[in-house]
C-alpha positions in Angstrom: -318.5 24.0 -63.8 -316.7 25.0 -67.0 -314.5 22.7 -69.1 -312.8 22.6 -72.5 -313.8 19.7 -74.8 -312.3 18.4 -78.0 -315.5 18.3 -80.1 -313.6 17.8 -83.3 -309.9 17.7 -84.1 -308.3 21.1 -84.6 -307.6 23.9 -82.1 -310.5 25.9 -83.6 -312.8 23.2 -82.4 -311.6 23.2 -78.8 -314.8 24.3 -77.0 -315.4 25.9 -73.6 -318.7 24.5 -72.2 -320.8 24.5 -69.1 -321.5 21.2 -67.2 -323.0 20.1 -64.0 -320.7 19.9 -61.0 -319.5 16.3 -60.6 -320.0 13.9 -57.7 -317.2 11.6 -56.7 -317.7 7.8 -56.8 -316.0 5.2 -54.7 -312.3 5.8 -54.4 -312.6 9.1 -56.3 -311.9 12.7 -55.4 -313.3 16.0 -56.9 -310.6 18.6 -57.3 -311.1 22.3 -57.9 -308.4 22.8 -60.5 -306.3 26.0 -60.1 -303.6 25.5 -62.7 -303.0 23.3 -65.8 -299.7 23.0 -67.6 -299.4 22.1 -71.3 -297.4 19.3 -72.9 -296.6 18.5 -76.5 -299.0 15.5 -76.1 -301.9 17.8 -75.3 -301.3 19.7 -78.5 -301.1 16.5 -80.6 -304.3 15.2 -78.9 -306.3 18.4 -79.8 -304.9 18.2 -83.4 -305.9 14.5 -83.8 -302.2 13.5 -84.3 -302.0 11.4 -81.1 -305.2 9.3 -81.0 -307.3 9.5 -84.2 -310.0 7.5 -82.3 -310.3 9.8 -79.4 -313.8 10.0 -78.1 -315.6 13.2 -79.1 -316.1 15.6 -76.2 -312.9 14.5 -74.3 -311.5 17.0 -71.9 -307.8 17.4 -72.7 -304.6 17.8 -70.6 -303.0 15.7 -67.9 -301.3 18.1 -65.6 -303.5 19.8 -63.0 -303.1 21.2 -59.5 -305.8 22.3 -57.1 -307.8 21.8 -53.9 -309.9 18.8 -52.9 -313.6 19.7 -52.9 -315.1 16.4 -52.1 -314.2 12.7 -51.5 -316.1 9.6 -52.4 -316.8 6.5 -50.4 -313.7 4.6 -49.3 -311.3 7.5 -49.7 -308.8 7.6 -46.8 -305.7 9.4 -48.1 -307.3 12.8 -48.8 -309.6 15.3 -47.2 -311.4 18.4 -48.2 -309.0 21.3 -48.5 -305.9 19.2 -49.3 -303.6 20.8 -52.0 -303.0 18.1 -54.7 -301.6 17.5 -58.1 -302.7 14.9 -60.7 -300.7 11.8 -61.7 -300.6 11.2 -65.5 -301.5 7.5 -65.3 -304.4 7.2 -62.9 -303.8 3.4 -62.5 -300.0 3.3 -62.3 -299.1 3.7 -58.6 -295.7 2.0 -58.5 -293.6 -0.8 -59.9 -292.9 -1.7 -63.6 -295.3 -0.4 -66.2 -297.9 -2.7 -67.8 -300.7 -2.5 -70.2 -303.2 -2.4 -67.4 -301.4 0.4 -65.6 -301.2 2.5 -68.8 -305.0 2.5 -69.1 -306.5 5.6 -67.5 -304.2 8.3 -68.9 -305.6 11.7 -68.3 -306.7 13.7 -71.3 -306.8 10.5 -73.4 -308.4 7.4 -72.0 -310.4 9.5 -69.6 -311.2 13.2 -69.2 -308.3 15.4 -68.3 -307.6 18.5 -66.3 -308.5 21.5 -68.5 -311.6 22.0 -66.4 -312.7 23.8 -63.3 -313.6 20.5 -61.5 -311.9 17.2 -62.2 -312.9 13.8 -60.9 -309.7 11.9 -60.2 -308.8 8.6 -58.6 -307.4 8.6 -55.0 -304.5 6.5 -56.4 -303.8 9.1 -59.0 -303.1 12.1 -56.8 -300.2 13.4 -54.8 -300.3 16.0 -52.0 -298.1 19.1 -52.7 -296.2 21.0 -50.0 -297.1 24.6 -49.0 -293.9 25.8 -50.5 -295.1 25.0 -54.1 -297.6 27.2 -55.8 -300.4 25.6 -57.9 -298.8 27.0 -61.0 -295.4 25.3 -60.1 -297.0 22.0 -59.0 -299.0 21.8 -62.3 -295.8 21.6 -64.3 -294.7 18.3 -62.6 -296.9 15.4 -63.6 -295.8 14.8 -67.2 -292.6 16.8 -67.9 -290.8 16.4 -64.5 -291.9 12.8 -64.0 -290.7 11.9 -67.5 -287.3 13.5 -66.9 -287.1 11.7 -63.5 -287.9 8.3 -65.1 -285.4 8.9 -67.9 -282.6 9.7 -65.4 -283.4 7.5 -62.4 -286.0 5.0 -63.5 -283.6 2.6 -65.2 -281.2 -0.1 -63.9 -278.4 2.5 -63.4 -279.6 5.8 -62.1 -277.7 8.9 -63.1 -275.2 10.0 -60.4 -272.2 12.0 -59.5 -269.8 12.4 -62.4 -272.0 11.0 -65.1 -272.5 12.9 -68.4 -276.0 13.6 -69.7 -276.9 14.9 -73.2 -280.2 16.8 -73.1 -282.0 17.8 -76.4 -283.8 21.1 -76.5 -285.2 23.4 -73.9 -288.8 22.3 -73.6 -290.4 21.2 -70.4 -288.9 17.7 -70.1 -285.5 18.9 -71.2 -285.3 21.8 -68.6 -286.3 19.5 -65.8 -283.8 16.9 -67.0 -281.1 19.6 -66.9 -282.0 20.5 -63.3 -282.5 17.0 -62.0 -279.2 15.8 -63.6 -277.3 18.7 -62.1 -278.8 18.1 -58.7 -277.6 14.5 -58.9 -274.0 15.7 -59.6 -274.0 14.9 -63.3 -272.4 17.0 -66.1 -275.0 18.2 -68.7 -274.5 18.9 -72.4 -277.5 20.6 -74.0 -278.6 21.4 -77.5 -280.9 24.0 -78.9 -281.4 26.1 -82.0 -281.5 29.3 -80.0 -278.3 30.9 -78.6 -280.5 32.9 -76.1 -282.0 29.7 -74.7 -278.6 28.1 -74.6 -277.3 31.0 -72.5 -280.1 30.5 -70.1 -279.4 26.8 -69.9 -275.8 27.5 -69.2 -276.8 29.9 -66.3 -278.9 27.0 -65.0 -275.8 24.7 -64.9 -275.3 23.2 -68.3 -271.6 22.7 -68.8 -271.6 22.5 -72.6 -274.1 24.1 -75.0 -274.4 23.3 -78.7 -276.5 25.1 -81.3 -277.7 22.3 -83.5 -278.5 24.7 -86.4 -275.0 26.1 -86.6 -273.5 22.7 -85.7 -275.7 20.1 -87.5 -273.2 17.3 -86.5 -273.8 18.1 -82.8 -273.2 14.5 -81.9 -269.4 15.0 -82.5 -268.8 17.8 -80.0 -271.1 16.1 -77.5 -269.0 12.9 -77.8 -265.7 14.9 -77.5 -266.9 16.9 -74.5 -267.9 13.7 -72.6 -264.6 12.0 -73.3 -265.8 9.4 -75.8 -269.5 9.4 -75.4 -272.2 10.5 -72.9 -273.6 8.1 -70.3 -277.3 9.1 -71.0 -279.1 10.8 -73.8 -282.5 12.4 -73.1 -283.8 11.8 -76.6 -286.9 14.0 -77.3 -286.5 14.2 -81.1 -287.4 10.7 -82.1 -286.6 9.3 -85.5 -285.0 12.5 -86.8 -282.3 12.6 -84.1 -282.0 9.0 -82.8 -279.2 8.2 -85.3 -277.1 11.1 -83.9 -277.9 10.1 -80.3 -276.6 6.6 -81.0 -273.3 8.2 -82.2 -273.1 10.5 -79.2 -273.7 7.9 -76.4 -270.9 5.7 -75.0 -270.6 2.0 -75.4 -272.9 0.6 -72.7 -274.7 3.9 -72.3 -278.4 4.6 -72.3 -280.7 6.5 -74.7 -284.0 7.4 -72.9 -286.4 7.7 -75.8 -289.1 10.2 -74.9 -290.4 12.3 -77.7 -291.2 12.4 -81.4 -290.5 16.1 -82.1 -288.3 15.3 -85.1 -290.4 12.4 -86.6 -291.9 9.1 -85.7 -290.4 6.8 -88.3 -286.9 6.4 -89.8 -283.9 4.1 -90.2 -282.3 2.8 -87.0 -278.6 1.8 -86.7 -279.4 -1.6 -85.1 -275.8 -2.8 -85.6 -274.4 0.0 -83.4 -277.0 -0.7 -80.7 -276.1 -4.3 -80.7 -272.3 -4.2 -81.0 -271.9 -1.3 -78.5 -274.5 -2.7 -76.1 -276.5 0.5 -76.1 -279.6 0.4 -73.9 -282.6 2.2 -75.6 -285.3 2.7 -73.0 -288.8 3.8 -74.1 -290.1 6.3 -71.5 -293.8 6.8 -71.1 -294.1 9.4 -68.3 -294.0 7.5 -64.9 -295.8 6.3 -61.9 -297.4 8.0 -58.9 -294.4 7.0 -56.8 -292.2 8.8 -59.3 -294.4 11.9 -59.1 -294.1 11.8 -55.3 -290.3 11.6 -55.6 -290.4 14.6 -57.9 -292.7 16.6 -55.6 -290.2 16.0 -52.7 -287.2 17.0 -54.9 -288.8 20.2 -56.1 -290.4 21.0 -52.8 -287.0 20.7 -50.9 -285.5 24.1 -50.2 -282.1 24.4 -51.8 -282.6 21.2 -53.9 -281.6 23.1 -57.1 -284.8 22.1 -58.9 -287.4 24.8 -59.6 -290.0 24.7 -62.4 -289.1 27.1 -65.2 -292.4 28.7 -66.3 -292.3 30.7 -69.5 -295.8 32.2 -69.6 -299.1 31.9 -67.7 -302.4 32.3 -69.5 -305.9 32.8 -68.0 -308.4 29.9 -68.4 -310.4 32.0 -70.9 -307.3 32.2 -73.2 -306.5 28.4 -73.3 -306.5 28.4 -77.1 -303.9 31.2 -77.1 -301.8 29.1 -74.7 -301.9 26.2 -77.1 -301.0 28.5 -80.0 -298.1 29.9 -78.1 -296.7 26.5 -77.2 -297.1 25.5 -80.9 -294.9 28.4 -81.9 -291.9 26.9 -80.0 -291.0 30.3 -78.6 -291.2 29.0 -75.0 -288.5 27.7 -72.7 -289.8 25.5 -69.9 -293.5 25.3 -69.3 -296.6 27.0 -70.5 -299.3 27.2 -67.8 -303.1 28.0 -67.8 -304.3 29.4 -64.5 -307.9 29.3 -63.3 -309.6 31.8 -61.0 
């Protein structure tokens, strides 16, 4: 088999290597990977910005879809030939997150999916319907599940008439836009690109704000929602959290997902306290959430369809990472295997 490995930090050190075909152990499944989608975490992992203690030789990426080639002893839920997609956390099947469930993250704790053959846990896989291609299914495990968790995983799921502020037009944000609209919510979205905002509007965003030309974007977001949005899908981190606090209503929720605009900064704790703002840290989600996403995306007429910007061949995986780093994409960047 062939696999990419992080031999040293830096994209130039991402190495394509040959290895022996794997054999599944008890409770494990060998999957012939057909498509892998990239996430910001993958880029950080390769660069050494996510886990500086990452084991040398780790296979990156968490999102892979393919076909079951072999099953190990004790596997009952899958058979050879099943079409499947990986779950980000191999040990988190359902229920609240815990330290134990967080162990086993693909492309970090254990080898990931940027390989022709992946050994995955039976409890870390979901079947995919025939209506979804491998390329489409590969976009779901991280971005779509994160968006699902942000919108529906808290004590008050987003519903009809709610207002949702989505930052940017990356993978998580585009899925959040679609999932929120499918639930009947109003969506306000920000971007630095008028072209991307026009595409977002065509996908159902009610209000679009260019944060370059409108640096105080929290003000029109608050006005458009009649005094503050119900939920903010916060992908910026420290650099945008202050504005999100101003944009959300009293008693509203900030789903803190990303660190695109920084990892450290001042936080207005007084506003969070006095206005009873719920700040939820979102770390992807469980297998049960992935299965919910697969059903939502696989339902004809559900209004949720993966937005795929570009597909690269396996041999050009480095170029795919470079393209994602450029920020030119809207939606997902996918690597396809023969």
